[in-house]
C-alpha positions in Angstrom: -33.8 106.1 -66.9 -34.6 105.1 -70.8 -35.2 101.9 -72.2 -34.6 100.8 -75.9 -37.3 99.9 -77.9 -35.6 98.3 -80.9 -32.6 95.6 -81.4 -29.7 96.1 -83.7 -26.9 98.3 -85.2 -28.1 101.9 -84.6 -26.3 104.5 -86.8 -25.7 108.1 -85.2 -23.6 111.0 -85.5 -20.8 109.1 -83.2 -20.8 106.1 -85.0 -23.0 103.2 -84.4 -23.9 101.4 -81.5 -25.7 97.9 -80.7 -29.2 98.3 -79.2 -30.7 95.3 -77.7 -34.6 96.2 -76.7 -34.9 96.8 -73.3 -31.2 98.0 -72.8 -31.3 101.0 -70.1 -29.5 104.3 -70.9 -29.3 107.5 -68.6 -31.8 110.3 -69.7 -29.1 112.4 -70.6 -27.0 110.2 -73.3 -26.1 111.9 -76.4 -27.6 108.9 -78.2 -31.1 109.2 -75.7 -30.8 113.0 -76.5 -30.1 112.4 -80.4 -32.7 109.8 -80.9 -35.5 110.0 -78.7 -37.4 107.9 -80.9 -35.2 104.5 -80.1 -36.4 104.7 -76.4 -38.8 104.7 -74.3 -39.7 105.6 -70.6 -41.4 102.3 -69.7 -39.3 99.8 -68.2 -39.3 96.3 -70.3 -41.0 93.3 -68.5 -39.0 90.8 -66.8 -37.0 88.4 -68.8 -37.1 85.7 -65.8 -40.7 85.5 -64.8 -42.0 83.5 -61.7 -45.8 83.7 -63.9 -46.7 80.0 -64.6 -46.6 79.6 -68.8 -50.1 79.3 -69.9 -51.0 76.1 -71.9 -53.1 76.4 -74.9 -56.2 74.4 -75.4 -55.7 73.5 -79.0 -52.8 72.4 -81.1 -51.2 74.5 -83.7 -52.0 73.2 -86.9 -49.2 69.9 -87.5 -48.6 70.5 -83.8 -49.1 66.9 -81.7 -50.5 67.9 -78.4 -48.7 66.0 -75.3 -50.4 65.9 -72.2 -49.6 64.0 -69.2 -51.5 61.0 -68.6 -53.1 60.5 -65.2 -52.5 57.0 -63.9 -55.6 55.3 -63.0 -56.0 53.2 -59.8 -56.2 49.8 -60.9 -59.3 47.9 -60.0 -58.9 45.3 -57.2 -59.5 41.6 -59.5 -62.7 40.4 -59.2 -63.8 37.3 -57.3 -66.3 34.9 -58.4 -69.8 35.3 -56.7 -72.1 32.4 -57.1 -74.5 34.0 -59.3 -71.3 34.8 -61.7 -70.6 31.3 -61.7 -74.1 30.0 -62.6 -74.8 28.5 -59.1 -77.3 29.2 -56.8 -80.3 30.5 -58.8 -82.7 27.5 -58.3 
């Protein structure tokens, strides 16, 4: 099995054909035999990957970074103590 290295219209002895990068073809297909420079033995990477996207640490020029904000736990309201209210000190 061979895999296309290019995307676009390709002209060859039997006319033209639309290739898409990664499109597979049999080893004995006439186009593969005539234009081996357009094909590779290496299978392309999956189009739908399960790998999580990698987040960049910095913004590109002109790009605003949006990061999810963590909601901080709200502190319990403070109750007054004698020292805070000015009493109790003698």
